[in-house]
C-alpha positions in Angstrom: 0.2 0.2 0.1 1.3 3.3 -0.8 2.6 5.9 2.0 -0.2 8.2 3.1 1.0 12.0 4.0 1.1 13.0 7.4 -0.2 16.4 8.5 3.0 18.4 8.5 3.6 16.7 5.3 0.4 18.5 4.1 0.6 21.7 5.1 4.4 21.7 3.8 2.9 20.6 0.3 0.1 23.7 0.9 2.9 26.1 1.7 5.4 25.3 -1.1 2.4 25.5 -3.7 1.6 29.1 -2.3 5.0 29.8 -2.4 5.3 28.7 -6.3 2.3 30.5 -7.2 3.1 33.8 -5.5 6.8 33.7 -7.0 5.3 33.1 -10.5 2.8 35.9 -10.1 5.9 38.0 -8.7 8.5 36.9 -11.1 10.5 36.1 -8.0 13.1 33.1 -8.9 13.6 32.8 -5.2 10.3 31.8 -4.0 9.5 29.5 -7.2 13.2 27.6 -6.1 12.1 27.6 -2.2 8.8 25.8 -3.2 10.3 23.5 -5.4 12.8 22.8 -3.1 10.4 21.9 -0.6 8.1 19.6 -2.8 11.2 17.9 -4.0 12.4 16.7 -0.6 8.6 15.8 0.0 8.9 13.3 -3.0 12.2 12.2 -1.9 10.4 11.5 1.5 7.9 9.6 -0.2 10.1 7.3 -2.2 12.3 6.2 0.8 9.0 5.6 2.6 7.5 3.5 -0.2 9.5 0.3 0.5 9.4 0.4 4.2 5.8 -1.8 4.1 7.5 -4.4 2.1 10.8 -4.5 3.9 8.8 -5.1 7.2 7.2 -7.7 5.4 9.9 -9.5 4.4 11.9 -8.9 7.9 9.1 -10.5 9.4 8.0 -7.8 12.2 6.3 -10.0 15.0 3.3 -9.4 16.8 2.1 -11.5 20.1 -0.5 -10.3 22.5 -2.3 -11.9 25.3 -4.4 -11.1 28.1 -3.0 -9.6 30.9 -2.9 -12.2 34.2 -1.1 -14.8 32.1 0.3 -16.0 29.4 -2.9 -17.7 28.0 -5.2 -15.3 30.0 -6.0 -18.0 32.5 -7.7 -16.6 35.7 -8.8 -13.2 34.2 -12.4 -12.8 34.8 -13.5 -9.7 32.1 -17.2 -8.1 32.7 -18.8 -5.3 30.9 -18.1 -1.8 32.1 -14.7 -3.2 33.5 -11.1 -2.1 31.7 -9.2 -4.9 31.0 -5.5 -4.7 29.4 -4.0 -6.8 26.3 -0.1 -7.1 26.8 1.4 -7.1 23.6 5.1 -7.4 22.1 6.6 -6.2 18.8 10.1 -7.5 18.0 12.1 -7.0 14.4 15.5 -7.7 13.1 15.9 -4.9 10.9 18.7 -2.8 11.2 16.9 0.8 11.3 14.5 1.3 14.0 11.0 1.2 13.5 8.4 4.3 14.5 4.6 3.1 14.8 1.7 5.1 15.7 -2.1 5.0 16.6 -1.8 1.2 17.7 -5.7 0.5 17.1 -7.2 -3.2 18.1 -9.8 -4.1 15.5 -13.2 -5.8 16.1 -16.8 -6.3 15.2 -18.7 -3.7 17.2 -21.8 -5.3 16.0 -20.7 -8.0 19.3 -20.1 -5.5 21.6 -16.6 -5.7 21.8 -14.8 -2.3 22.5 -16.4 0.7 23.7 -15.5 3.9 21.6 -13.0 6.1 24.2 -11.2 2.7 25.3 -7.7 4.0 24.2 -4.5 2.3 24.4 -2.0 2.7 27.0 1.0 3.0 24.9 2.7 6.4 24.1 1.5 7.8 20.6 4.5 6.8 19.0 6.1 3.6 19.5 9.9 3.2 19.1 11.1 -0.3 18.4 14.9 -0.6 18.1 16.6 -3.1 15.8 16.8 -6.5 17.1 14.7 -5.9 20.1 11.2 -6.6 21.6 9.0 -4.0 22.9 6.3 -4.8 25.2 3.3 -2.3 25.7 -0.1 -2.5 27.1 -4.0 -1.9 25.5 -6.6 -0.7 27.7 -9.9 -2.1 26.6 -13.5 -1.9 27.8 -16.4 -4.1 26.6 -19.6 -2.9 27.1 -21.8 -5.9 26.8 -21.5 -9.6 27.7 -20.3 -11.7 24.6 -17.7 -14.0 22.8 -15.4 -11.4 21.3 -12.9 -11.7 18.8 -10.3 -8.9 18.4 -9.0 -9.9 14.9 -5.4 -7.5 14.8 -4.0 -4.8 15.4 -4.0 -1.7 13.1 -0.9 0.6 12.8 1.0 3.1 11.2 4.7 2.9 10.4 6.5 6.6 10.0 9.0 7.0 6.9 12.0 9.5 7.2 11.3 12.3 9.2 7.7 11.4 10.3 6.5 13.0 6.7 4.6 9.9 5.6 3.2 7.0 7.0 2.7 3.5 5.8 -0.3 1.4 7.1 0.3 -1.6 8.6 -2.0 -4.6 9.4 -1.3 -7.4 12.2 -3.6 -10.1 11.5 -3.5 -12.0 14.9 -7.0 -13.2 16.5 -7.2 -13.3 20.1 -10.4 -14.4 21.9 -11.9 -12.5 24.9 -15.0 -14.0 26.4 -16.5 -10.9 28.4 -18.7 -12.9 31.4 -21.7 -11.5 32.9 -21.1 -9.0 36.0 -22.0 -11.8 38.4 -19.2 -13.8 37.6 -16.9 -11.3 39.4 -19.4 -11.4 42.3 -17.9 -12.5 45.5 -19.4 -15.6 47.1 -21.3 -15.4 50.4 -19.6 -18.5 51.7 -17.9 -21.4 50.7 -19.5 -23.5 47.6 -22.5 -25.6 48.7 -23.0 -29.1 46.9 -26.2 -30.3 47.7 -26.3 -33.6 49.4 -29.5 -35.9 48.7 -32.2 -33.4 49.3 -30.6 -30.9 51.3 -30.7 -27.3 50.7 -31.4 -24.0 51.7 -34.7 -23.4 51.3 -36.6 -23.4 54.3 -40.2 -25.0 53.7 -42.9 -25.7 56.8 -44.4 -28.8 56.9 -46.7 -30.4 59.6 -45.5 -33.1 61.4 -42.4 -33.3 59.1 -39.0 -31.7 59.1 -36.0 -31.1 61.2 -36.5 -28.1 63.5 -39.6 -26.7 65.3 -41.2 -23.8 63.9 -44.2 -23.5 66.1 -46.8 -25.0 68.2 -50.6 -23.9 66.8 -54.0 -25.0 67.5 -55.1 -28.1 65.3 -57.0 -27.5 61.9 -59.2 -30.1 60.1 -57.3 -31.7 57.8 -53.9 -31.9 60.0 -52.4 -35.1 59.9 -52.7 -37.4 63.0 -48.8 -37.7 63.4 -48.3 -34.1 63.7 -50.4 -33.8 67.0 -48.1 -32.8 70.0 -49.8 -34.7 72.7 -47.8 -33.6 75.6 -48.5 -30.1 74.7 -52.4 -30.9 74.0 -52.5 -32.6 77.4 -50.7 -29.5 79.3 -53.2 -27.1 77.3 -56.4 -29.0 77.3 -56.8 -28.9 73.6 -55.3 -30.3 70.7 -51.7 -28.8 69.6 -50.1 -29.6 66.2 -46.3 -29.0 65.7 -45.2 -26.9 62.7 -42.0 -28.1 61.7 -39.4 -26.6 59.5 -37.6 -28.6 56.7 -34.1 -27.5 54.6 -35.0 -29.0 51.0 -33.5 -28.3 47.8 -35.4 -26.6 45.1 -35.0 -26.5 41.3 -34.8 -23.0 39.5 -35.3 -22.7 35.9 -35.3 -19.4 34.1 -36.7 -19.3 30.6 -34.8 -16.6 28.6 -36.2 -14.4 25.9 -33.1 -14.3 23.2 -35.4 -13.0 20.1 -34.5 -10.0 17.9 -37.0 -7.8 19.5 -34.5 -8.2 22.9 -31.4 -7.2 20.6 -32.1 -3.5 19.5 -29.8 -0.9 20.6 -26.4 -0.5 21.2 -24.5 -3.0 22.9 -24.7 -2.8 26.7 -28.1 -0.9 26.3 -30.3 -3.6 25.1 -32.9 -5.8 26.5 -31.0 -8.4 26.2 -28.0 -7.3 28.6 -30.4 -6.3 31.5 -31.8 -10.0 31.1 -28.7 -11.9 30.7 -27.2 -9.6 33.3 -29.9 -10.5 35.6 -30.4 -14.5 34.9 -26.6 -14.5 35.8 -26.9 -13.1 39.1 -29.5 -15.4 40.5 -28.1 -18.1 38.8 -25.2 -17.5 40.7 -27.2 -17.2 43.9 -29.5 -20.2 43.6 -26.4 -22.3 43.0 -24.7 -20.7 46.3 -27.3 -21.7 48.6 -27.5 -25.2 47.4 -30.2 -25.6 45.1 -30.4 -26.4 41.5 -30.6 -23.7 38.5 -31.6 -24.7 34.9 -31.5 -22.2 31.7 -34.0 -22.7 28.5 -33.2 -19.6 25.8 -35.9 -19.2 23.6 -36.0 -17.4 19.9 -39.2 -18.9 18.6 -37.2 -22.6 19.4 -34.9 -23.5 21.9 -31.6 -22.2 20.8 -29.7 -23.0 24.0 -30.7 -25.2 26.9 -29.1 -25.8 30.5 -30.1 -28.8 32.6 -30.7 -28.0 36.1 -28.1 -29.0 38.2 -26.3 -27.8 41.1 -22.9 -27.5 42.4 -20.2 -24.5 41.5 -19.3 -26.5 38.3 -22.9 -25.5 36.9 -21.8 -21.6 36.8 -19.6 -22.3 33.4 -22.5 -23.9 31.9 -24.7 -21.1 32.2 -22.2 -18.9 31.4 -21.5 -20.9 27.9 -25.0 -20.7 27.5 -25.6 -16.9 28.0 -22.4 -16.0 25.6 -23.7 -18.2 22.8 -27.2 -16.7 22.4 -25.1 -12.8 22.2 -24.5 -13.5 18.8 -26.6 -15.8 16.5 -25.6 -17.1 12.9 -28.4 -19.6 12.3 -29.9 -19.4 9.0 -33.6 -19.0 10.3 -32.6 -16.4 13.2 -30.4 -14.3 10.7 -31.5 -11.9 7.7 -28.5 -13.0 5.8 -29.2 -15.2 2.9 -26.5 -17.5 1.6 -25.1 -14.8 -1.3 -24.8 -12.2 1.0 -23.0 -14.8 3.1 -20.3 -15.8 0.8 -19.9 -12.0 0.4 -19.1 -11.2 3.9 -16.7 -14.5 4.5 -15.0 -13.8 1.4 -14.6 -10.0 2.4 -13.3 -11.0 5.6 -10.8 -13.5 4.5 -9.3 -10.8 2.1 -8.6 -8.5 4.8 -7.7 -10.8 7.4 -6.2 -13.5 6.0 -4.8 -11.7 2.8 -6.5 -14.4 0.2 -8.4 -13.6 -2.5 -10.9 -15.5 -3.1 -11.7 -14.6 -7.1 -12.1 -15.7 -10.8 -10.3 -13.7 -13.0 -12.7 -12.8 -15.9 -14.9 -9.7 -16.6 -16.5 -8.8 -14.4 -14.8 -11.2 -11.7 -16.7 -13.8 -9.5 -16.1 -15.3 -6.2 -14.8 -18.5 -6.3 -16.9 -20.2 -3.9 -15.3 -23.8 -3.9 -11.8 -22.2 -3.0 -13.4 -19.9 -0.3 -15.1 -23.1 1.0 -11.7 -24.8 1.1 -9.9 -21.8 2.9 -12.6 -22.2 5.2 -12.0 -25.8 5.9 -8.3 -25.4 6.4 -9.0 -22.5 9.0 -11.5 -24.4 11.1 -9.5 -27.8 10.9 -11.5 -30.4 12.9 -14.3 -28.4 13.5 -17.5 -28.9 12.5 -20.7 -27.2 11.9 -22.8 -29.2 14.4 -25.7 -27.6 15.7 -25.9 -24.8 13.2 -29.2 -24.3 11.1 -28.7 -24.0 7.3 -30.3 -24.8 4.5 -27.0 -26.4 3.0 -23.7 -27.9 4.3 -21.7 -25.2 2.4 -23.9 -22.5 4.4 -23.5 -24.1 7.7 -19.8 -24.3 7.2 -19.5 -20.7 6.1 -21.7 -19.8 9.5 -19.6 -21.8 11.6 -16.5 -19.7 10.5 -18.7 -16.9 11.2 -19.6 -17.7 14.7 -15.6 -18.9 15.4 -14.5 -15.5 14.1 -17.2 -13.6 15.4 -18.5 -11.9 12.4 -21.5 -10.2 12.6 -24.5 -11.4 10.9 -27.7 -9.3 11.1 -30.1 -10.9 13.7 -33.6 -11.4 12.4 -35.6 -8.3 13.8 -38.5 -10.3 15.0 -40.3 -13.3 14.9 -42.9 -14.0 12.9 -46.7 -13.8 14.1 -47.3 -16.0 17.1 -44.1 -17.3 17.1 -42.2 -15.9 20.2 -45.6 -17.3 22.6 -45.5 -20.7 21.0 -42.0 -21.1 21.4 -42.2 -20.4 25.4 -44.9 -22.5 25.7 -43.2 -25.3 24.2 -40.2 -24.4 26.7 -43.1 -24.7 29.2 -44.3 -27.9 28.2 -40.8 -29.4 27.9 -40.1 -28.2 31.7 -43.3 -29.7 33.1 -42.7 -32.9 31.4 -39.2 -33.3 32.4 -39.7 -32.1 36.2 -41.1 -35.1 38.5 -41.2 -32.6 41.4 -42.4 -28.8 41.8 -40.0 -26.1 40.1 -39.7 -22.5 40.1 -40.1 -21.1 36.6 -38.7 -17.8 35.9 -40.4 -16.3 32.5 -37.8 -13.5 31.3 -39.0 -11.5 28.1 -40.1 -8.2 26.9 -43.4 -9.4 25.7 -42.8 -7.7 22.5 -44.4 -9.5 19.2 -46.7 -11.5 21.8 -50.0 -10.4 20.5 -51.8 -13.7 21.2 -50.3 -15.1 24.9 -53.0 -17.7 24.6 -50.6 -20.6 23.9 -48.4 -19.1 26.7 -51.1 -18.7 29.3 -52.5 -22.4 28.6 -48.8 -23.5 29.2 -48.7 -21.9 32.4 -51.8 -22.9 33.7 -50.6 -26.6 33.0 -47.3 -25.7 35.0 -49.2 -24.2 38.3 -51.9 -27.4 38.0 -49.0 -29.6 38.2 -47.7 -27.6 41.2 -44.8 -25.4 39.5 -44.1 -21.9 40.9 -44.1 -19.3 37.8 -43.0 -15.8 37.9 -42.7 -13.6 34.8 -39.9 -10.9 34.5 -40.6 -8.0 32.3 -38.0 -6.1 30.5 -38.9 -2.7 30.1 -37.1 -0.7 27.5 -37.8 2.7 28.1 -34.9 3.1 30.6 -32.6 2.1 27.8 -33.5 4.7 25.3 -30.7 7.1 24.5 -31.6 10.6 25.6 -33.6 12.6 22.8 -31.4 15.1 20.7 -34.5 16.9 19.3 -38.4 16.6 18.7 -38.3 14.0 16.4 -36.6 11.8 18.9 -38.3 12.7 21.6 -41.7 12.0 19.8 -40.4 8.6 18.7 -39.3 8.2 22.5 -43.1 8.7 23.7 -44.4 6.4 21.2 -42.2 3.4 21.8 -42.7 4.1 25.9 -46.6 4.1 24.9 -45.9 0.8 23.4 -44.1 -0.7 26.5 -46.6 0.3 28.9 -49.6 -1.1 27.1 -47.4 -4.3 26.7 -46.5 -4.5 30.1 -50.4 -3.7 31.6 -51.6 -6.3 29.4 -49.0 -9.2 30.5 -49.7 -8.0 34.3 -53.5 -8.7 33.5 -53.5 -11.7 31.8 -50.9 -13.1 34.1 -52.3 -11.8 37.5 -55.7 -13.2 36.8 -53.8 -16.7 37.0 -52.0 -15.7 40.3 -48.6 -15.4 38.2 -46.7 -12.0 39.4 -45.0 -10.0 36.8 -41.9 -7.9 37.9 -40.7 -5.4 35.8 -36.5 -4.9 34.9 -35.5 -1.4 33.1 -32.0 -0.9 33.9 -28.4 -2.9 34.2 -28.3 -3.7 38.0 -27.1 -6.4 40.5 -30.5 -6.7 42.3 -32.2 -10.1 41.2 -35.9 -10.2 40.6 -36.4 -13.0 43.0 -37.8 -12.4 46.4 -36.0 -12.7 49.8 -35.9 -15.8 51.2 -38.2 -15.1 54.2 -40.9 -14.5 51.0 -40.1 -17.7 49.4 -40.9 -19.8 52.0 -44.3 -21.2 51.8 -46.5 -24.1 54.0 -46.9 -27.1 52.2 -49.5 -29.3 53.1 
């Protein structure tokens, strides 16, 4: 690539042109000669800068980087909104000192990787002496949960006197897993693993349990074995023992990951709020010795974590939440196969330096060559689990998933699809559970014009003694501040839509005795009620 002029070069060129113009107008040979000398010097500097890029590539300028905290990044927990550091080093064996500027890590902003304003800690100009290795750091900020791939480092190599600069790009992908904020929360105590049916959820049973809760008067329906005979003799009337027993509960969250949850900038989407809340409660539930499971629904189940207990369940929940932050399946994206080939070919040309094109007029993409290159990059990786119309499309979508290449998600599911997807998940939970489960539905109720399929599934769950609650994501608090009257009017319209949907959900679910709680901003607080409120009498 040809060198680009810096600002001093542009100013010098403009000054030289003015001198020449004034000299010609005034018939002053000195001004013309001065301007010509300046232009000649700039031409010589350009000629000296042209071979810099080729020489750097020939001498193999090396870049390596890793997450700070270990050579492989192990032990580093990265969460949204908290800066983290990538350590880098540059090494070359040339006989001349290299000067690099504008060290910019490149990633795909559609996956919420790097927030604007996250600047490197390295100086503006990084000097690399000959035959040495220079190490520096880059401070980055991820605004949202997700699997982020930093594709490479872009920089500019300064030529002689800093008059021209040669663009450089180091294609060296590094994967950064941005976990929910709950991953950094301190534990409230040692990790607990349930033993048989022991847990921390207190439930009062008449005549059963391990600890005495209270003595009360006998009521019709109390079991005979619950009568406290000695206390009844002293009081002259029948008295029943209320005992309290700690049992292990099963909590299941059903998370809406459809297109209506993905609108907005990374970090201020409904999906970000929902993921943060689900992750926080998953950690709380597991730390108190109960089981936690997860279903992610976008018209169909896209991710499923079987309810288990113990600290080993948290990584499974994290992986499932990260997997839904970016979708590549054909039925969940707005990218057809032709557009997919164009996207992958453009990335391969930029990242891997491989031109996938057939000669001709006009040149066409060589799809077979592109597929061969993708197979070599993926190696033994297969496209299992990816929904696509053809094996070739599944392979390209697998490549997009691995390299975090953004594919536009479907704006919203079709009519009735979301409600049926939630209903299917609810029925599957009921069918697979042999004991009562606490189910939490997390959704924005958008694109759910007909709630009857979901309400029927909720009735079935409650008939089987399952507890159900709804968490409604309110998008009003996530909207950016309006900058003019048109944006203010649009915000009012969107706000009315949110209020209408939430009011309808409260009315219809409230008629079934299902509470609906609203979340509208990123917060560590969970929607789960305190333990003292969850204890209930079980007859």
